[in-house]
C-alpha positions as CSV (number, residue, x, y, z in Angstrom):
1,M,67.0,1.6,-108.4
2,S,69.4,3.5,-106.9
3,R,68.9,2.5,-103.5
4,T,69.2,-1.2,-104.8
5,I,72.6,-0.1,-106.1
6,T,73.4,1.7,-103.1
7,W,75.1,-1.1,-100.8
8,R,77.1,-2.8,-104.1
9,R,78.9,0.6,-103.3
10,K,79.1,0.9,-99.8
11,A,80.8,-2.2,-98.9
12,A,83.7,-1.5,-100.0
13,G,84.0,1.8,-96.9
14,L,84.1,-0.9,-94.4
15,T,86.8,0.0,-91.8
16,A,89.1,-2.0,-90.5
17,G,87.9,-1.6,-87.4
18,V,84.7,-3.6,-88.3
19,A,87.2,-5.9,-89.9
20,V,88.6,-6.8,-86.7
21,A,85.1,-7.0,-85.1
22,A,84.4,-9.7,-87.7
23,L,87.3,-11.8,-86.7
24,A,87.1,-11.5,-83.1
25,L,83.6,-13.6,-83.2
26,T,83.5,-16.5,-81.8
27,A,81.4,-19.8,-81.6
28,C,79.8,-19.3,-78.9
29,S,77.8,-16.8,-80.9
30,G,76.2,-19.3,-82.9
31,G,74.6,-22.6,-82.6
32,G,71.1,-22.5,-82.5
33,G,69.1,-23.1,-79.1
34,D,66.0,-24.7,-80.2
35,D,63.9,-27.7,-79.7
36,E,64.7,-28.5,-83.1
37,G,68.5,-28.0,-82.9
38,T,71.1,-28.3,-85.7
39,A,70.7,-30.7,-88.6
40,T,73.9,-33.5,-88.8
41,G,72.0,-35.0,-91.6
42,P,69.6,-34.5,-94.1
43,V,66.1,-32.9,-92.9
44,S,63.0,-34.9,-94.2
45,Q,60.9,-33.5,-95.7
46,A,58.0,-34.4,-93.3
47,D,60.0,-32.4,-90.5
48,I,60.0,-29.5,-93.2
49,D,56.1,-30.4,-93.6
50,E,55.6,-30.2,-89.7
51,A,58.1,-26.8,-89.2
52,M,56.1,-24.8,-91.9
53,Q,52.9,-25.7,-90.3
54,T,53.9,-24.4,-86.9
55,P,53.4,-20.8,-85.9
56,T,57.1,-19.1,-86.3
57,T,58.2,-15.4,-86.3
58,L,61.4,-15.0,-88.1
59,T,63.3,-11.8,-88.4
60,F,64.9,-11.1,-91.8
61,W,67.2,-8.5,-91.9
62,T,67.8,-7.0,-95.6
63,W,68.1,-3.5,-97.6
64,V,66.5,-4.8,-101.0
65,P,63.3,-2.1,-101.7
66,D,60.1,-3.9,-101.3
67,I,61.1,-7.2,-100.6
68,E,57.6,-7.2,-98.7
69,K,56.3,-8.7,-102.3
70,E,58.4,-11.6,-102.1
71,V,57.8,-11.9,-98.4
72,A,54.4,-12.1,-98.9
73,L,54.6,-14.2,-101.6
74,F,56.1,-17.0,-99.2
75,E,53.9,-16.0,-96.2
76,A,50.5,-17.1,-98.8
77,E,52.6,-20.0,-99.0
78,Y,53.2,-20.7,-95.2
79,P,50.5,-19.0,-93.3
80,E,51.3,-20.1,-90.1
81,I,55.3,-18.5,-90.6
82,D,54.8,-14.4,-90.3
83,V,58.4,-12.8,-91.5
84,E,59.8,-9.6,-89.8
85,V,61.5,-7.4,-92.7
86,V,64.3,-5.4,-90.8
87,N,66.2,-2.5,-92.6
88,V,69.1,-2.1,-90.5
89,G,71.2,0.0,-92.9
90,Q,73.1,-0.6,-96.3
91,G,76.5,-1.9,-96.7
92,A,78.8,-0.8,-93.6
93,D,75.8,-0.2,-91.6
94,H,74.0,-3.3,-92.1
95,Y,77.4,-5.6,-91.4
96,Q,78.3,-3.7,-88.6
97,K,74.9,-4.4,-86.4
98,L,75.1,-7.9,-87.7
99,R,78.2,-8.6,-86.5
100,S,78.0,-6.1,-83.1
101,A,74.6,-8.5,-82.2
102,L,76.4,-11.8,-83.0
103,E,79.2,-10.7,-80.5
104,A,76.7,-9.6,-77.7
105,G,75.0,-12.7,-78.5
106,E,71.7,-11.6,-78.9
107,G,69.5,-9.6,-81.7
108,A,71.2,-11.2,-84.3
109,P,68.3,-11.6,-87.3
110,D,67.1,-15.4,-88.1
111,V,68.1,-14.7,-92.1
112,A,70.3,-12.0,-93.3
113,Q,71.4,-10.4,-96.7
114,V,75.3,-11.0,-97.2
115,E,77.3,-9.9,-100.6
116,F,79.1,-12.8,-101.7
117,Q,82.6,-12.0,-100.9
118,H,81.7,-11.3,-97.5
119,L,80.1,-14.6,-96.4
120,Q,83.5,-16.3,-95.6
121,S,84.3,-13.4,-92.6
122,F,80.8,-14.7,-91.2
123,A,81.3,-18.0,-91.8
124,L,84.9,-18.1,-90.1
125,G,83.4,-17.4,-86.6
126,D,80.7,-20.6,-87.0
127,N,77.9,-17.8,-87.4
128,L,76.6,-19.0,-90.6
129,L,74.0,-22.2,-90.7
130,D,75.4,-24.9,-92.9
131,L,72.2,-25.0,-95.2
132,T,73.1,-28.4,-96.8
133,P,70.9,-30.4,-94.9
134,Y,68.2,-28.4,-95.0
135,L,68.2,-27.7,-98.8
136,P,67.1,-30.0,-102.1
137,Q,70.5,-32.3,-102.9
138,D,70.5,-31.3,-106.3
139,I,70.0,-27.4,-105.6
140,G,73.2,-26.4,-107.0
141,D,72.0,-27.6,-110.7
142,D,69.3,-24.5,-110.6
143,Y,72.4,-21.6,-110.4
144,V,74.5,-20.5,-113.1
145,P,77.8,-22.4,-111.7
146,W,80.3,-19.6,-110.8
147,V,77.4,-18.6,-108.6
148,W,76.8,-21.5,-107.0
149,E,80.7,-21.6,-106.1
150,Q,80.3,-18.5,-104.8
151,V,77.5,-19.3,-101.4
152,R,79.9,-22.6,-100.6
153,S,82.3,-23.1,-98.5
154,T,86.1,-23.4,-99.8
155,D,86.0,-27.1,-99.1
156,G,83.1,-27.4,-101.2
157,E,81.3,-29.3,-98.5
158,K,78.9,-26.4,-96.7
159,V,76.5,-24.1,-98.4
160,W,76.4,-20.3,-96.5
161,G,73.8,-18.9,-98.5
162,V,71.2,-19.0,-101.1
163,P,72.0,-17.2,-104.3
164,Q,69.7,-13.7,-105.0
165,D,71.6,-11.7,-107.2
166,S,74.4,-11.2,-109.4
167,G,76.3,-8.9,-111.4
168,P,78.2,-10.3,-114.8
169,M,80.1,-7.7,-115.9
170,G,79.6,-6.1,-119.6
171,L,80.5,-3.0,-121.5
172,L,77.9,-0.3,-122.0
173,Y,78.5,2.4,-124.4
174,R,77.4,5.8,-126.1
175,D,76.7,4.0,-129.7
176,D,76.4,8.2,-130.6
177,I,79.1,9.2,-129.6
178,L,81.5,6.3,-130.9
179,T,79.8,6.3,-134.4
180,Q,80.3,10.3,-134.4
181,H,83.9,9.5,-134.4
182,G,84.3,6.7,-136.3
183,I,85.4,4.6,-133.7
184,E,84.7,0.6,-133.3
185,V,83.0,-1.1,-130.1
186,P,86.3,-2.3,-128.9
187,T,86.1,-6.3,-128.6
188,T,89.6,-6.5,-126.8
189,W,91.6,-4.1,-124.3
190,D,94.0,-3.2,-126.9
191,A,91.7,-1.5,-128.8
192,F,89.6,-0.4,-126.0
193,A,92.9,1.7,-125.2
194,Q,93.6,2.9,-128.8
195,A,89.8,3.6,-128.7
196,A,90.2,6.1,-125.6
197,T,93.4,7.5,-127.0
198,D,91.7,8.2,-130.3
199,L,88.6,9.8,-128.9
200,R,90.4,11.4,-126.4
201,A,92.2,13.3,-129.4
202,K,88.5,13.7,-131.6
203,D,87.1,15.4,-128.8
204,P,88.9,16.1,-125.5
205,N,85.7,16.8,-123.9
206,V,85.1,13.3,-123.7
207,Y,86.4,10.4,-122.0
208,L,86.0,6.8,-123.3
209,T,85.4,5.3,-119.7
210,N,85.8,6.3,-116.1
211,L,88.4,4.5,-113.6
212,P,87.5,5.9,-110.2
213,G,90.0,5.1,-107.6
214,N,87.1,4.7,-104.6
215,D,86.1,0.9,-106.0
216,M,87.9,-1.8,-105.6
217,G,84.8,-4.1,-106.3
218,Q,85.1,-2.8,-109.7
219,F,88.9,-3.2,-110.1
220,T,88.7,-6.5,-108.3
221,A,86.5,-7.8,-111.3
222,L,88.9,-6.6,-113.9
223,L,91.6,-8.8,-112.5
224,W,88.7,-11.6,-112.2
225,Q,88.6,-10.9,-115.6
226,S,92.0,-11.2,-116.6
227,G,92.8,-14.4,-114.7
228,A,94.2,-13.5,-111.5
229,R,93.3,-14.8,-108.3
230,P,94.2,-12.4,-106.1
231,F,92.5,-13.9,-103.0
232,G,91.7,-17.0,-101.2
233,F,91.1,-18.8,-97.7
234,D,90.9,-22.5,-96.9
235,G,88.1,-22.0,-94.4
236,E,90.5,-22.2,-91.5
237,E,93.6,-19.9,-91.1
238,T,95.4,-19.8,-94.1
239,V,94.9,-17.1,-96.8
240,T,96.2,-16.6,-100.3
241,I,97.0,-12.7,-101.0
242,D,98.5,-12.3,-104.8
243,L,98.1,-8.9,-106.2
244,T,101.2,-8.9,-108.1
245,S,101.1,-11.9,-110.6
246,E,101.5,-11.8,-113.9
247,E,98.0,-11.1,-114.6
248,A,97.1,-9.0,-111.8
249,T,100.3,-6.6,-112.9
250,Q,98.5,-6.7,-116.5
251,V,96.0,-5.1,-115.4
252,A,97.6,-2.6,-113.5
253,Q,100.2,-1.7,-115.9
254,Y,97.0,-1.2,-118.5
255,W,95.2,0.9,-116.5
256,G,97.8,2.6,-115.0
257,D,98.8,3.7,-118.7
258,L,95.8,5.1,-119.6
259,V,95.3,7.1,-116.5
260,A,98.9,8.8,-116.9
261,A,98.2,9.7,-120.5
262,D,94.2,11.1,-119.3
263,A,92.8,8.4,-122.0
264,V,90.1,7.7,-119.4
265,S,88.9,9.9,-116.4
266,T,89.4,9.1,-113.0
267,D,86.1,10.4,-111.1
268,P,85.3,8.9,-108.2
269,D,81.9,6.9,-108.6
270,F,78.6,7.3,-106.9
271,T,79.0,10.8,-107.0
272,D,77.2,13.9,-108.2
273,A,79.9,14.4,-110.5
274,W,80.2,11.1,-111.9
275,Y,76.0,10.8,-112.3
276,Q,76.6,14.1,-114.4
277,G,79.3,12.6,-116.4
278,L,77.1,9.5,-117.4
279,A,74.0,12.2,-118.2
280,N,76.3,14.7,-120.2
281,G,78.3,12.7,-122.4
282,K,81.4,12.6,-120.1
283,Y,81.7,9.0,-120.4
284,A,81.6,7.0,-123.8
285,S,81.1,3.8,-122.2
286,W,80.8,2.3,-118.5
287,V,82.2,-1.3,-117.7
288,S,79.3,-2.5,-115.6
289,A,77.5,-5.4,-114.6
290,A,74.0,-6.6,-115.1
291,W,72.7,-4.7,-112.8
292,G,74.2,-1.8,-114.8
293,P,71.7,-1.1,-117.3
294,V,68.5,-0.5,-115.4
295,F,70.9,1.4,-113.0
296,L,71.8,4.0,-115.7
297,Q,68.2,4.1,-117.3
298,G,67.3,6.0,-114.0
299,T,70.5,8.1,-113.5
300,A,70.8,9.3,-117.2
301,E,67.2,9.2,-118.4
302,N,67.9,12.1,-121.2
303,T,70.3,10.2,-123.3
304,S,67.7,7.3,-123.5
305,G,68.4,5.5,-127.0
306,L,71.6,6.0,-127.0
307,W,73.0,3.5,-125.3
308,R,73.8,-0.2,-126.1
309,A,75.2,-3.2,-124.3
310,A,78.5,-5.4,-125.2
311,T,80.6,-7.9,-123.5
312,M,83.7,-6.9,-122.3
313,P,86.7,-6.2,-124.2
314,Q,89.3,-9.1,-124.1
315,W,92.8,-9.9,-123.5
316,E,93.1,-12.2,-126.1
317,E,91.0,-12.1,-129.7
318,G,88.7,-14.1,-130.0
319,A,88.3,-15.5,-125.8
320,N,85.1,-14.8,-124.2
321,V,85.9,-14.4,-120.4
322,S,83.4,-12.1,-117.9
323,A,83.9,-11.4,-114.2
324,N,81.5,-10.7,-111.4
325,W,80.8,-7.5,-109.5
326,G,78.2,-7.3,-107.3
327,G,75.8,-10.0,-106.0
328,S,74.4,-11.1,-102.4
329,S,72.7,-13.7,-100.8
330,D,70.4,-14.5,-97.8
331,A,72.8,-16.5,-95.3
332,V,70.9,-18.3,-92.1
333,L,72.4,-17.1,-88.8
334,A,73.4,-20.0,-86.6
335,S,71.9,-18.4,-83.7
336,T,68.4,-19.0,-84.9
337,D,65.8,-20.7,-82.8
338,N,64.4,-22.1,-86.3
339,P,66.9,-23.3,-88.7
340,I,64.2,-25.1,-91.0
341,A,62.0,-22.1,-90.9
342,A,64.5,-19.8,-91.6
343,S,66.4,-21.9,-94.1
344,Q,63.5,-22.6,-96.3
345,L,62.4,-18.5,-96.3
346,A,65.7,-17.8,-97.4
347,L,65.2,-20.8,-100.5
348,W,61.6,-19.8,-101.3
349,I,62.2,-16.0,-101.7
350,N,65.2,-16.5,-104.1
351,H,64.4,-20.2,-105.6
352,D,60.5,-20.0,-106.1
353,K,59.6,-18.8,-109.7
354,D,57.1,-16.2,-108.9
355,S,59.4,-14.8,-106.1
356,A,62.7,-14.7,-108.2
357,M,60.8,-13.7,-111.5
358,T,59.2,-10.8,-109.4
359,M,63.1,-10.0,-107.6
360,A,64.2,-9.5,-111.5
361,T,61.2,-7.8,-113.3
362,E,60.0,-5.8,-110.3
363,Q,62.9,-5.1,-108.0
364,F,66.0,-5.2,-111.2
365,L,68.0,-7.7,-109.6
366,F,70.2,-9.9,-111.8
367,P,69.0,-13.5,-110.9
368,T,71.2,-16.4,-110.2
369,T,68.6,-19.4,-111.4
370,T,69.0,-20.4,-114.7
371,E,64.8,-20.7,-115.1
372,V,64.7,-17.0,-114.9
373,L,67.8,-16.1,-116.7
374,E,66.5,-18.4,-119.5
375,D,62.8,-17.2,-119.1
376,P,61.4,-15.3,-122.1
377,A,59.3,-13.1,-120.1
378,F,62.9,-11.8,-118.7
379,A,65.5,-12.6,-121.4
380,D,63.3,-11.1,-124.4
381,Q,62.2,-7.8,-123.0
382,Q,63.3,-5.2,-125.5
383,A,64.7,-2.2,-123.7
384,E,63.8,1.1,-125.0
385,F,67.1,3.1,-123.4
386,Y,69.0,0.4,-125.3
387,G,67.4,0.8,-128.8
388,G,65.5,-2.1,-128.3
389,Q,68.1,-4.6,-127.7
390,E,67.3,-7.6,-125.6
391,V,69.9,-6.7,-122.8
392,N,68.8,-9.3,-120.2
393,K,69.4,-12.3,-122.9
394,L,73.0,-10.7,-123.2
395,F,73.8,-10.5,-119.8
396,A,72.5,-14.1,-119.6
397,E,74.6,-15.0,-122.0
398,I,77.6,-13.0,-120.1
399,S,77.1,-14.8,-116.9
400,A,77.7,-18.2,-118.5
401,T,81.0,-16.7,-119.2
402,V,82.2,-15.8,-115.6
403,E,84.9,-18.1,-114.5
404,A,84.0,-20.3,-111.0
405,D,87.7,-20.4,-109.3
406,F,87.4,-16.7,-107.8
407,G,87.6,-16.7,-103.8
408,W,87.9,-14.1,-101.2
409,L,89.4,-13.1,-98.2
410,P,88.1,-13.9,-94.5
411,F,88.2,-9.7,-94.6
412,M,87.4,-8.0,-97.4
413,D,86.2,-5.3,-95.5
414,Y,89.7,-4.4,-94.9
415,A,91.3,-5.3,-98.4
416,Y,89.0,-3.7,-100.0
417,S,89.8,-0.3,-98.0
418,A,93.3,-0.9,-97.9
419,G,93.2,-1.0,-101.8
420,E,91.4,2.7,-102.0
421,E,94.2,3.4,-99.7
422,T,97.1,2.1,-102.1
423,V,95.6,1.7,-105.6
424,G,92.6,4.1,-105.3
425,K,94.9,6.6,-104.3
426,A,97.6,6.0,-107.3
427,I,94.6,6.4,-109.4
428,A,93.7,9.4,-108.0
429,E,96.7,10.7,-107.9
430,K,97.9,9.3,-112.0
431,G,100.7,7.7,-110.1
432,D,102.1,4.2,-110.5
433,L,99.3,1.5,-110.1
434,V,102.2,-1.3,-110.3
435,E,103.8,-0.1,-107.2
436,A,100.5,0.3,-105.4
437,M,99.4,-3.2,-106.2
438,Q,102.5,-4.5,-104.4
439,A,101.6,-1.8,-101.5
440,W,98.2,-3.4,-101.3
441,Q,99.9,-6.6,-100.9
442,D,102.3,-5.7,-98.3
443,E,99.5,-4.2,-96.5
444,L,97.1,-7.1,-97.1
445,V,99.9,-10.1,-95.6
446,T,100.9,-7.8,-92.1
447,Y,97.0,-7.2,-91.5
448,A,96.8,-10.8,-92.1
449,E,99.5,-12.1,-90.2
450,Q,98.7,-9.8,-87.3
451,Q,95.2,-11.4,-87.2
452,G,96.6,-14.8,-86.6
453,F,96.5,-16.0,-90.7
454,T,98.8,-18.0,-92.0
455,V,99.5,-16.1,-95.3
456,A,100.2,-19.1,-98.1
457,D,103.4,-19.1,-100.1
């Protein structure tokens, strides 16, 4: 499972140079030079049937471990299609090689895994095939609404990828530690802050949770849940950057106060020290995503039976709002010679019930289709690690509470990197997070203008 999680972390470490490369890509790198051409209207089922019965070789770049299982199911369904699965690296390595191939005009795959927050950067240079003509018209109805919005163009007219997995946010906590100290599971952020303070007073060796300075993915999810909408892009040249809104400032002030009071720890996550903290009881909870429960089982095996899962604390009593951290899609490159076969590969491995269920139950990617989320074979699994709790069902319910109107910049790699240098540094040094948010804002505005974008007022 740790291999599956690694990519969710490494994406935050992309360099500014890679971001520049993304913006430098031009439309000439895409386009599809085959006999099929690129569809301008719905592709008929007859054309799809013909393409899937024609001997074809596709190249698929993905970091999902053992995805050959799903590919084998696809090849059994379409024996004339041969799929070459290639793992060129995870996170930064994957994206850098993909962009290099696009810039060179050769060597790009037919299908590539792309995280939600990076789809816009690849679509910007006409490098992604609009999948709308190749998919059933009502395909979006099969997905959790907010997930489907993540793979659509900002104007809603195009589809850049088929959703593969997601990361709705919840709270994983040590039931034994909270019970021992008489602390109830906090349902609001006010209660969470009080619980963090009380726990430190009762046991100075334990923190209620950890806020890493090296993970803008998690921090962005905290902004998402608060109602902040820090990023946006019109799909052409105008970006929205709003890291100093009332909601964003509330999040920064809240966590900044906890950090300054030493009420939460600030260990970099996905490091040896952080793994040990989860395993030895240093952290009594983890504000995590739906992929977290299985990941935690492999990281802290010795704590089996001690953890439980709950919804995220809320900013308002009685509210029920979550956010997302992680998640990816399979996109088709516009340069493919076989757009029909490539689009059907992206669709089939993520949408076919058997394939999607295999991903959910064997590779532990949190599903995006309502069919799998509601299937008892997935939802009703009782997790011994969580005291027999039906954790999948809980996170499936949580997924329905994620607000859909969250957007991204076409240079999120740079945005996350700049966030680590400003907000992340302030977390690590116990500095002023509100000031750091202003610095992050200023850095991104400057960068956007340097790259030729118009920043919305």
